[in-house]
Backbone as CSV, one residue per row, in Angstrom:
resi,resn,N_x,N_y,N_z,CA_x,CA_y,CA_z,C_x,C_y,C_z
1,UNK,109.244,161.430,158.282,110.476,160.825,157.861,111.011,161.636,156.690
2,UNK,112.166,162.247,156.819,112.698,163.061,155.733,113.590,162.212,154.843
3,UNK,113.765,162.680,153.626,114.625,161.998,152.679,115.754,162.939,152.321
4,UNK,116.988,162.470,152.448,118.138,163.287,152.113,118.363,163.240,150.614
5,UNK,118.887,164.337,150.072,119.223,164.383,148.663,118.050,164.778,147.802
6,UNK,118.338,165.019,146.517,117.304,165.539,145.614,116.311,164.501,145.118
7,UNK,116.670,163.232,145.158,115.792,162.199,144.613,114.822,161.655,145.643
8,UNK,113.973,160.796,145.162,113.011,160.123,146.035,113.535,158.720,146.305
9,UNK,113.495,158.323,147.555,113.868,156.963,147.934,112.585,156.138,147.960
10,UNK,112.480,155.217,147.053,111.235,154.464,146.897,110.832,153.715,148.154
11,UNK,111.818,153.258,148.937,111.500,152.502,150.151,110.779,153.351,151.195
12,UNK,110.954,154.678,151.135,110.349,155.561,152.139,109.421,156.607,151.540
13,UNK,109.248,156.600,150.230,108.371,157.575,149.571,106.906,157.200,149.815
14,UNK,106.209,158.051,150.539,104.799,157.779,150.845,103.980,157.633,149.569
15,UNK,104.217,158.496,148.592,103.483,158.413,147.332,103.711,157.093,146.622
16,UNK,104.967,156.663,146.579,105.278,155.399,145.921,104.672,154.227,146.682
17,UNK,104.796,154.249,147.997,104.234,153.166,148.809,102.717,153.096,148.665
18,UNK,102.058,154.256,148.612,100.602,154.260,148.416,100.233,153.695,147.049
19,UNK,101.001,154.051,146.037,100.733,153.534,144.699,100.932,152.023,144.668
20,UNK,101.990,151.548,145.328,102.237,150.113,145.387,101.117,149.398,146.148
21,UNK,100.672,149.999,147.265,99.566,149.416,148.034,98.282,149.409,147.204
22,UNK,98.043,150.492,146.484,96.857,150.590,145.641,96.869,149.510,144.564
23,UNK,98.023,149.303,143.963,98.145,148.276,142.924,97.916,146.876,143.495
24,UNK,98.496,146.616,144.665,98.313,145.304,145.298,96.857,145.091,145.701
25,UNK,96.222,146.130,146.236,94.815,146.042,146.627,93.937,145.790,145.405
26,UNK,94.198,146.513,144.327,93.414,146.346,143.106,93.533,144.909,142.577
27,UNK,94.756,144.393,142.544,94.970,143.022,142.055,94.220,142.008,142.916
28,UNK,94.295,142.179,144.230,93.611,141.248,145.136,92.095,141.342,144.992
29,UNK,91.582,142.564,144.823,90.135,142.729,144.648,89.681,142.124,143.321
30,UNK,90.453,142.364,142.263,90.105,141.790,140.963,90.056,140.262,141.048
31,UNK,91.008,139.688,141.791,91.075,138.230,141.905,89.839,137.638,142.584
32,UNK,89.268,138.349,143.571,88.077,137.804,144.247,86.784,138.185,143.528
33,UNK,86.797,139.261,142.761,85.583,139.691,142.056,85.412,138.983,140.711
34,UNK,86.512,138.658,140.054,86.452,138.024,138.737,85.599,136.756,138.732
35,UNK,85.762,135.842,139.711,84.914,134.635,139.709,83.423,134.944,139.895
36,UNK,83.115,136.135,140.401,81.719,136.539,140.580,81.182,137.242,139.332
37,UNK,82.026,137.332,138.295,81.631,138.006,137.068,81.577,139.518,137.217
38,UNK,82.387,140.043,138.134,82.350,141.482,138.414,83.719,142.116,138.236
39,UNK,83.690,143.411,137.941,84.889,144.235,137.956,84.844,145.109,139.205
40,UNK,85.939,145.784,139.481,85.963,146.698,140.629,84.956,147.828,140.418
41,UNK,84.852,148.339,139.211,83.889,149.414,138.939,82.463,148.925,139.139
42,UNK,82.169,147.726,138.666,80.847,147.101,138.834,80.521,147.013,140.329
43,UNK,81.463,146.448,141.091,81.276,146.321,142.542,81.099,147.698,143.195
44,UNK,81.966,148.642,142.863,81.910,149.975,143.463,80.581,150.667,143.179
45,UNK,80.073,150.478,141.974,78.785,151.060,141.597,77.672,150.490,142.468
46,UNK,77.637,149.177,142.632,76.606,148.554,143.471,76.741,149.002,144.930
47,UNK,77.978,149.091,145.412,78.210,149.516,146.802,77.730,150.952,147.018
48,UNK,78.034,151.833,146.074,77.562,153.217,146.189,76.045,153.288,146.182
49,UNK,75.406,152.508,145.316,73.944,152.532,145.242,73.301,151.969,146.505
50,UNK,73.953,151.014,147.130,73.422,150.465,148.382,73.477,151.514,149.483
51,UNK,74.532,152.298,149.484,74.712,153.287,150.541,74.041,154.619,150.230
52,UNK,73.841,154.889,148.943,73.216,156.158,148.533,72.250,155.917,147.377
53,UNK,71.106,155.292,147.665,70.143,155.000,146.592,69.727,156.266,145.858
54,UNK,69.502,156.111,144.564,69.000,157.227,143.777,70.072,158.086,143.148
55,UNK,71.338,157.700,143.255,72.398,158.497,142.640,72.223,158.541,141.122
56,UNK,72.656,159.627,140.532,72.622,159.753,139.077,73.835,159.053,138.484
57,UNK,73.822,158.857,137.177,74.975,158.223,136.534,76.218,159.101,136.670
58,UNK,76.061,160.410,136.668,77.204,161.312,136.858,77.791,161.154,138.258
59,UNK,76.916,161.066,139.269,77.385,160.857,140.644,78.119,159.520,140.766
60,UNK,77.567,158.492,140.130,78.194,157.170,140.171,79.545,157.175,139.457
61,UNK,79.621,157.883,138.342,80.894,157.973,137.616,81.958,158.634,138.493
62,UNK,81.599,159.726,139.141,82.556,160.404,140.035,82.965,159.488,141.185
63,UNK,82.010,158.788,141.758,82.275,157.928,142.909,83.078,156.679,142.590
64,UNK,83.074,156.276,141.321,83.824,155.081,140.922,85.042,155.428,140.075
65,UNK,85.289,156.711,139.879,86.481,157.204,139.178,86.526,156.781,137.712
66,UNK,85.361,156.811,137.045,85.308,156.521,135.613,84.586,157.666,134.914
67,UNK,84.611,157.668,133.595,83.914,158.699,132.840,82.406,158.454,132.871
68,UNK,81.646,159.487,132.571,80.182,159.334,132.505,79.797,158.335,131.419
69,UNK,80.536,158.360,130.313,80.231,157.445,129.221,80.434,155.991,129.670
70,UNK,81.539,155.727,130.360,81.793,154.368,130.858,80.712,153.946,131.848
71,UNK,80.300,154.874,132.709,79.263,154.543,133.684,77.948,154.261,132.986
72,UNK,77.610,155.022,131.950,76.352,154.770,131.235,76.348,153.377,130.609
73,UNK,77.482,152.953,130.047,77.585,151.609,129.474,77.400,150.567,130.579
74,UNK,78.058,150.769,131.719,77.924,149.830,132.840,76.482,149.785,133.338
75,UNK,75.857,150.939,133.510,74.476,150.971,134.008,73.512,150.263,133.059
76,UNK,73.735,150.413,131.761,72.882,149.708,130.800,73.024,148.201,130.982
77,UNK,74.263,147.735,131.192,74.494,146.301,131.395,73.875,145.832,132.712
78,UNK,74.040,146.615,133.771,73.475,146.250,135.072,71.949,146.225,135.018
79,UNK,71.387,147.158,134.283,69.921,147.191,134.135,69.448,145.987,133.313
80,UNK,70.160,145.690,132.245,69.816,144.541,131.399,69.889,143.231,132.206
81,UNK,70.870,143.158,133.122,71.042,141.956,133.952,70.116,141.932,135.164
82,UNK,69.288,142.957,135.325,68.321,142.992,136.418,68.901,143.356,137.771
83,UNK,70.076,144.000,137.793,70.717,144.348,139.057,70.383,145.757,139.540
84,UNK,69.986,146.630,138.612,69.576,147.994,138.964,68.338,148.366,138.162
85,UNK,67.655,149.358,138.667,66.541,149.953,137.923,66.789,151.444,137.840
86,UNK,66.335,152.013,136.732,66.414,153.468,136.569,65.040,153.969,136.163
87,UNK,64.700,155.102,136.726,63.405,155.703,136.392,63.351,155.969,134.894
88,UNK,62.156,155.828,134.320,62.016,156.099,132.892,61.988,157.592,132.611
89,UNK,61.521,158.345,133.608,61.478,159.801,133.475,62.135,160.430,134.682
90,UNK,62.810,161.534,134.418,63.456,162.259,135.508,62.405,162.983,136.333
91,UNK,62.567,162.934,137.664,61.643,163.666,138.533,61.955,165.150,138.513
92,UNK,63.227,165.478,138.385,63.649,166.879,138.226,64.796,166.918,137.239
93,UNK,64.781,167.864,136.340,65.856,167.986,135.359,65.960,166.765,134.477
94,UNK,67.213,166.341,134.226,67.450,165.186,133.350,67.989,163.986,134.111
95,UNK,68.096,164.111,135.416,68.698,163.052,136.229,67.753,161.853,136.357
96,UNK,68.267,160.676,135.978,67.516,159.435,136.140,68.105,158.689,137.337
97,UNK,67.432,158.738,138.481,67.983,158.060,139.661,68.040,156.548,139.468
98,UNK,69.074,155.956,140.032,69.321,154.525,139.905,69.206,153.863,141.263
99,UNK,68.610,152.664,141.297,68.481,151.929,142.555,68.781,150.458,142.323
100,UNK,69.247,149.796,143.371,69.504,148.357,143.308,68.201,147.570,143.322
101,UNK,68.206,146.463,142.629,67.103,145.512,142.717,67.471,144.490,143.799
102,UNK,66.563,143.580,144.098,66.883,142.513,145.052,68.054,141.670,144.545
103,UNK,68.075,141.394,143.245,69.187,140.624,142.668,70.498,141.393,142.817
104,UNK,70.449,142.697,142.639,71.639,143.523,142.811,72.136,143.502,144.247
105,UNK,71.199,143.522,145.195,71.588,143.453,146.616,72.217,142.100,146.956
106,UNK,71.681,141.037,146.378,72.251,139.705,146.631,73.672,139.608,146.056
107,UNK,73.846,140.100,144.840,75.182,140.063,144.229,76.155,140.923,145.041
108,UNK,75.687,142.064,145.492,76.529,142.942,146.295,76.931,142.287,147.604
109,UNK,76.018,141.593,148.249,76.338,140.941,149.525,77.482,139.945,149.348
110,UNK,77.446,139.170,148.280,78.509,138.207,148.006,79.828,138.922,147.726
111,UNK,79.766,139.966,146.900,80.973,140.713,146.541,81.547,141.456,147.747
112,UNK,80.683,142.030,148.563,81.149,142.765,149.746,81.896,141.853,150.703
113,UNK,81.409,140.640,150.875,82.092,139.685,151.749,83.473,139.358,151.192
114,UNK,83.574,139.204,149.881,84.867,138.902,149.255,85.832,140.071,149.402
115,UNK,85.345,141.277,149.173,86.190,142.470,149.284,86.589,142.700,150.737
116,UNK,85.666,142.480,151.661,85.988,142.623,153.085,87.117,141.672,153.461
117,UNK,87.115,140.475,152.903,88.190,139.516,153.144,89.536,140.031,152.666
118,UNK,89.539,140.699,151.515,90.776,141.298,150.993,91.254,142.399,151.937
119,UNK,90.337,143.265,152.351,90.720,144.350,153.256,91.215,143.807,154.595
120,UNK,90.563,142.769,155.094,91.014,142.159,156.347,92.429,141.599,156.192
121,UNK,92.678,140.973,155.047,94.016,140.434,154.797,95.049,141.564,154.732
122,UNK,94.668,142.677,154.116,95.569,143.822,153.997,95.938,144.371,155.377
123,UNK,94.993,144.355,156.305,95.219,144.919,157.638,95.658,143.875,158.659
124,UNK,95.874,142.647,158.221,96.125,141.552,159.167,97.401,141.717,159.988
125,UNK,98.333,142.497,159.524,99.562,142.722,160.279,99.453,143.855,161.278
126,UNK,98.243,144.390,161.470,98.032,145.513,162.386,97.043,145.119,163.474
127,UNK,97.244,145.671,164.676,96.238,145.463,165.719,95.110,146.484,165.503
128,UNK,94.070,146.412,166.313,92.904,147.283,166.122,93.256,148.763,166.206
129,UNK,94.118,149.123,167.136,94.517,150.527,167.272,95.271,150.989,166.034
130,UNK,96.188,150.165,165.548,96.935,150.521,164.339,96.015,150.638,163.131
131,UNK,95.006,149.762,163.044,94.057,149.846,161.938,93.284,151.166,161.976
132,UNK,92.883,151.587,163.159,92.161,152.856,163.295,93.066,154.024,162.937
133,UNK,94.301,153.981,163.394,95.257,155.049,163.078,95.524,155.080,161.574
134,UNK,95.691,153.912,160.973,95.927,153.798,159.535,94.785,154.453,158.751
135,UNK,93.555,154.112,159.089,92.390,154.688,158.403,92.340,156.202,158.611
136,UNK,92.620,156.644,159.827,92.611,158.071,160.117,93.688,158.807,159.324
137,UNK,94.884,158.249,159.275,95.973,158.893,158.544,95.673,158.968,157.051
138,UNK,95.109,157.911,156.491,94.733,157.945,155.078,93.672,159.012,154.822
139,UNK,92.649,159.066,155.676,91.579,160.062,155.509,92.142,161.479,155.619
140,UNK,93.016,161.702,156.582,93.609,163.033,156.748,94.510,163.396,155.576
141,UNK,95.215,162.422,155.039,96.066,162.671,153.870,95.226,163.080,152.666
142,UNK,94.121,162.388,152.466,93.213,162.721,151.353,92.688,164.146,151.530
143,UNK,92.249,164.470,152.727,91.743,165.815,152.999,92.808,166.865,152.755
144,UNK,94.006,166.617,153.216,95.099,167.580,153.018,95.365,167.823,151.533
145,UNK,95.366,166.771,150.746,95.610,166.935,149.309,94.460,167.648,148.623
146,UNK,93.248,167.321,148.986,92.089,167.976,148.365,91.985,169.427,148.774
147,UNK,92.297,169.728,150.028,92.238,171.109,150.504,93.329,171.978,149.898
148,UNK,94.428,171.364,149.451,95.562,172.119,148.927,95.446,172.352,147.432
149,UNK,94.357,171.970,146.833,94.205,172.161,145.371,94.258,173.653,145.044
150,UNK,94.924,173.974,143.919,94.998,175.395,143.515,93.647,175.948,143.105
């Protein structure tokens, strides 16, 4: 879809629409996670650890889009609350791998169900084929932008 003229038309600007969708998704996720005592970063950290046990705090920071310092503060809180464990000594280098505890897995299961509900609501106006195309187009867009980096 092309846009005539030098300006951006917000109604058809893919970047603007994605930002608006991102903001709406974030608000909806915050609304379902807040009663669970979680933030999006907290949830994302647990989800990453469930899917990739043993990640370092640097890997978790990159995966949740926060600084290493912010992730270290979060990991200390999660460890204090009994949701994750970290090795006392690094097996190689300085990396302290992090893993979920049973309590962390239980909290994640509750949060994942809530987040899945938000995502289902977001896609509710699409049939299964449209949902697959939507996911594919988003993934391809991300790849195109990352591949085009200078």
